[in-house]
C-alpha positions as CSV (number, residue, x, y, z in Angstrom):
1,X,-2.1,21.6,-0.8
2,X,-4.2,18.6,-1.5
3,X,-2.4,15.2,-1.9
4,X,-2.1,14.1,-5.5
5,X,-2.3,10.5,-6.5
6,X,0.9,9.0,-7.9
7,X,-0.9,8.6,-11.3
8,X,-1.3,12.4,-11.4
9,X,2.3,13.2,-10.7
10,X,4.9,14.1,-13.4
11,X,8.0,11.8,-13.6
12,X,10.0,14.6,-11.9
13,X,7.5,14.8,-9.0
14,X,7.5,11.0,-8.7
15,X,11.3,11.0,-8.5
16,X,11.1,13.7,-5.7
17,X,8.5,11.6,-3.9
18,X,10.6,8.4,-4.1
19,X,13.7,10.3,-2.8
20,X,11.6,11.7,0.1
21,X,10.1,8.3,0.9
22,X,13.6,6.6,0.8
23,X,15.0,9.3,3.2
24,X,12.1,8.9,5.6
25,X,12.4,5.1,5.4
26,X,16.1,5.3,6.2
27,X,15.4,7.5,9.3
28,X,12.6,5.1,10.4
29,X,15.0,2.2,10.1
30,X,17.7,3.9,12.1
31,X,15.2,4.7,14.8
32,X,14.0,1.0,14.9
33,X,10.5,1.9,13.6
34,X,10.0,-1.4,11.7
35,X,6.4,-0.9,10.8
36,X,6.9,2.7,9.6
37,X,9.9,1.6,7.6
38,X,7.8,-1.1,5.8
39,X,5.0,1.3,5.0
40,X,7.4,3.8,3.5
41,X,9.2,1.1,1.5
42,X,5.9,0.0,0.0
43,X,4.9,3.6,-0.9
44,X,8.3,4.0,-2.7
45,X,7.7,0.7,-4.6
46,X,4.3,2.0,-5.7
47,X,5.6,5.4,-6.8
48,X,8.4,3.7,-8.8
49,X,5.7,1.7,-10.6
50,X,4.3,4.9,-12.1
51,X,7.7,5.6,-13.7
52,X,7.4,2.4,-15.7
53,X,5.4,1.5,-18.7
54,X,3.0,-1.4,-18.1
55,X,3.3,-2.3,-21.8
56,X,6.9,-3.4,-21.1
57,X,5.5,-6.3,-18.9
58,X,4.2,-9.2,-20.9
59,X,1.4,-11.6,-20.1
60,X,2.7,-15.1,-19.7
61,X,6.3,-14.0,-19.1
62,X,8.1,-14.9,-15.9
63,X,9.9,-12.2,-13.9
64,X,12.1,-12.4,-10.8
65,X,10.7,-10.6,-7.8
66,X,12.9,-7.7,-6.8
67,X,14.1,-8.0,-3.3
68,X,13.2,-11.7,-3.1
69,X,16.1,-13.6,-4.8
70,X,15.1,-16.9,-6.4
71,X,11.4,-16.1,-6.3
72,X,9.7,-15.9,-9.7
73,X,6.3,-14.5,-10.8
74,X,4.3,-15.4,-13.9
75,X,2.0,-12.6,-15.2
76,X,-1.6,-13.6,-16.1
77,X,-2.7,-10.0,-16.8
78,X,-2.1,-6.4,-16.0
79,X,-4.4,-3.9,-14.4
80,X,-2.9,-0.4,-14.3
81,X,0.6,-0.7,-12.6
82,X,-0.2,-4.0,-11.0
83,X,0.7,-7.4,-12.5
84,X,-1.7,-10.1,-11.5
85,X,-0.5,-13.7,-11.5
86,X,1.3,-16.1,-9.2
87,X,4.6,-17.1,-7.7
88,X,6.1,-20.1,-9.3
89,X,7.1,-21.6,-5.9
90,X,4.2,-21.8,-3.5
91,X,0.5,-22.3,-3.5
92,X,-0.1,-20.8,-7.0
93,X,-2.7,-18.4,-5.5
94,X,-3.4,-15.3,-7.6
95,X,-1.9,-12.1,-6.3
96,X,-1.0,-8.6,-7.5
97,X,2.4,-7.1,-7.4
98,X,3.4,-3.5,-8.4
99,X,5.3,-3.8,-11.7
100,X,8.4,-2.1,-10.1
101,X,8.8,-5.3,-8.1
102,X,9.4,-7.3,-11.2
103,X,12.6,-7.6,-13.2
104,X,13.3,-9.6,-16.3
105,X,15.1,-12.9,-15.8
106,X,18.3,-13.7,-17.6
107,X,16.3,-16.1,-19.7
108,X,13.8,-13.4,-20.6
109,X,16.3,-10.8,-21.8
């Protein structure tokens, strides 16, 4: 079976993939395989992005970065499931984050 891109999977297939990646990441963490764990975590974050609608993320809005409390990201534009913009704290360098890493702030709700 050839590998499908996340963009080609159904929501059900994406949920199965995320569950599988989370299980593999858990095992890697237990075995002390830090690099493998990080790769699997990133893949799961990407897969989750395809379950979200990019239209729900608004240019100019500020979102908290999931898994990085107190860090905020302002969206300049979206390209597919990536939000391009910059972190409010820091160098203000443009970067892209998968939309699944962004959550509405209390002020934005």
